[in-house]
N, C-alpha and C positions, 0 to 999 in steps of 0.2 A: 118439701119434696113429695112427689106422688107416691103414696103408699102402695099403689097397685102396680108400680113399675116392675118389670120383670127383673129377676135377680141377674147379676152379672155372672154369666157362666162361661165366659171366655177362658180358654186355657192360659195358664201362666207360663211365662218364659217364651223365648224365641222358638219358632217352629224348627224341630230337629230335622236333620237330613241324614240319611244312612251314610255311615262312614265308608268312604271308598279308598282302598289302598292306592298309594301313589299320588295322593293329593296333598300330602303334608308340605312338600317343598313349594308347589305352586301357591298353596294357601299362605304360607309364610311370606312368599314374595309379594302377594297381594296385600297382606297386612302391612308389611314394611313400606310399600309404595304408597299406600293410602293413609299412612300414619301422619302425613303432613311434613315430616322432616326432609325426605329426599326432594319432594316437589318444591318446598320453600328454598332449599339450597340452590336448586337449578334456577328457579325464578329470580332469586337474589342475584345470582351471577349474571343473568340476562338483563336485569334492570340496571345493574352496575355498568355493564357493557354498553347499555343504551344511554348512559350519562346520568342516571338517577343516583343521588347521594343518599346513603342510609342515615346520615346525621345532618342536622341543620348547622348553620354557622356557630350557634351557641353550644353545640355539642349534644343537644337533645335529639331524640329520634325524629327523623323528618316525617312530617305529617303526610305529604304527598307520597313518599316512598312506602310508608306503612299501609296507606289506603290502596295503592296500586298492587303491592305485594299480596295483601290480604284478599282483594277481590279476584285477582288472577288465580290465587290458590283455591279459592272457592270453586271457580269454574273447573279447574284441572281435577280437583278431588271429586267433584260431582260426576265428571265425565269418566274418571277411572272407576269409581264405585259402580256406576251404571253399566259400564262395559263389562266389568268382571261378573256382575250379577247376571246380565243377559247371556254371557258365555256359558253359564251353568243353568240356563232356563229358570233363573230366579227373578223376582220382581222387586223393584224399588218400593212400590206401593205396599207389598206384603211385608217387606223389611221394616218399613216405617210405621205402618198402621197396625200390623198384626191382625188379631181377630177381635179386638175390642172397639167399641164405639168411639170414634175420635173426639166427639163432643165431650164425653165423660173424661177422656184422658186430658183434653185441653183444660177442662174445669179443675181437674186434679193438679195440673201444672200451675194454674193460677193460685190455687189454695196453698201450694207448697212454697211459692216464691217468698212471701213475707218471712216465714220462719227460717228459710234458708239464708236470706239476707241478714237477718238478726244473728243467726248462728255464725255466719262467716265473719261479720264485724266483731262479734264477741270473741271468736277464736283468735282473730288478729290481735285484739287487745290483750287477751290472755297470754299469747306468745310474747308480746312486747313486754309483759310484766315478768314472766317466768324466764324467758331467754331473749333478752334485748339484743344480744349479738346477732340473732337471726334477722333482725331488721337492718340489713346491710345496704338498703336503698332508701335513704331518708325521705326523699320526695318521689312520689309516684310519677313516672314520666307521662302518664296519661293526662294529668292535669295541665302540663305545659303545652300539650298539643291542642287542647280544646280552648283556644284563646278567644274564639269568636263564636257567636250563635250559629253561624253557617257551618263552621267546622264541627260543632257539637251535633248538629242535625245530620250532617253527612256521616260522621262517625257512628251515630246511632244506627243508621242504615247498615253500615259496615258490620257492626257487632251482631246485628240481627242475622245477617247472612252468614257471617263467619262463626258465630257461637251457636245460635239457635238452630241453624240449618247445617252448615258444614261439619262442625265438631260433633253434633249428635248423630248425624248420618255416619260419620267416621266411626264413632263409638259403636253404633248398632252393627255396622258391617264387620268391624274387627271382632266384636264379641261373638258374632255369628260364626265367623271363620274359626275362632278358637273353639267354640262349642262343637263345630262339625269335625275339625281335623287336628287341632293343636293343643289338646289336653283339657279342654273344657272351658265354658264361659267364665267361670269364676277365676281361673288362672288368667284368662285374658283381661278380666277386670283389674286384677292386681297389676299386671304388666302395663296396661294402657293408662291406668290412673297415675302410676309413677311417671310415665312418659308425659302425660298431660300436665302434671305439675311442673316438671322440669322445663317444659316448653314456655313457662312464664317466669323463668329465672331472671329476666331483665327487670322484673318488678320486686325482686328480693326473695330471700329464702323463706321468710314468713309467708309470702304470697304463694311460693311453691307448695308449701305444706297445705295451706287452705285450699288452693286450686286443685291439688291432687285429691283432697278429701271430697271436694265438690264433684269432681269427675267420677269418683267412686260412687257417690250417692246417685248421680244420674245414671251410672252404669247399673247399679242395683235395681233402679226403677225399670230399666229395660229388661234385665234378666228375669225379674219377677213378673212383669206384666206383658212382655212380648210385644210392646209397642213403644216407639220412641217419641210419641206425641207429648206426653206429660213432661219428659225431659226437655224437649225442644221449647215448649212454652215456658217452663221454669227457668231454663238457661237464658232465654231471651229476656224475661222479666228481670233476672238477676243482673245481666249486662246493662240493660237500660237504667236500672237503679244505680249501678256503678257510675255511669256517665252523669246522671243527674247529681249524684253526690260530688263527683269531681268538679262539675261546673259550679255547683253551689260553693264548694271550697275555694275555687279560684276566684269567684266574685267576692267572697268574704275576706280574702287575703289582702 
C-alpha cells in the first residue's frame, strides 16, 4: 500500500438533512413502498393473473416465476427510489457513493466477503447444533432450481441485481429516511434488518436469523461509512458464493 496516500477524511455516516415538520408520514409511506413487500405482492398478483405459476409441478418454487418476479421488482424499486429522491432534490449517486472513494469502498467489500461467508456458514451450523428445530426447511429450495449450468448463470445475474443492487439501494434509502424523519438511522437498521430476515422465511427460520444479521451488518457499514459501495460488493460476493456452493452441492448429491 502507498505509504504517502492521503488519509481517508471522508465523513462517516449518511449525509444528514435538516428535519422538516410534516415529512414523517410521506417518509413512512416511501419506506413501506420501497421495502419490497408491497411491490412484490402486486407483481405476484400480476404474474399469477398472467398465467405464471409460483410452484413447479414438483411443488418447488418455479424458476421462471422467481426470475420474473425478482427482475420486475428490481426495476420497480429502482424507479421508486429514484423518483422519491429526485422529488426532494436528492441524488442516487450521493446516496450510494457518499463522500468516500468508491474504489476503496469496493476493495473493502471484497475483503469483507470471505469472513462474512465463513461467519454465515458457521452461524448456520451453530444454530443447527443449539436449536435444530429452527431448521424447518431441510433442503434449501435454491438447490432445486439450479439444475442446469444455464440456470445457475442466469440466477447469478439475478442475485447480483436483486441483492447487490436492489437490496442495498433499498437499505441505504430506508436508513436515510429513518435518519432524516423517522427516529434515526439506527432504529431503521433494527426495523429493516428484521424485515430483511423475515423476507427469507421460505428458506427456514435459521436462514431468517442469519439473513437478518447479515442485513444488519451491511446496514452498519452504510451508517458508519455513508457509502453503500462496500455493502453492494460484499452482498454480491456473498450471493455468488451461495450459488456456487448450491451448485457444488447439487452436483455432489
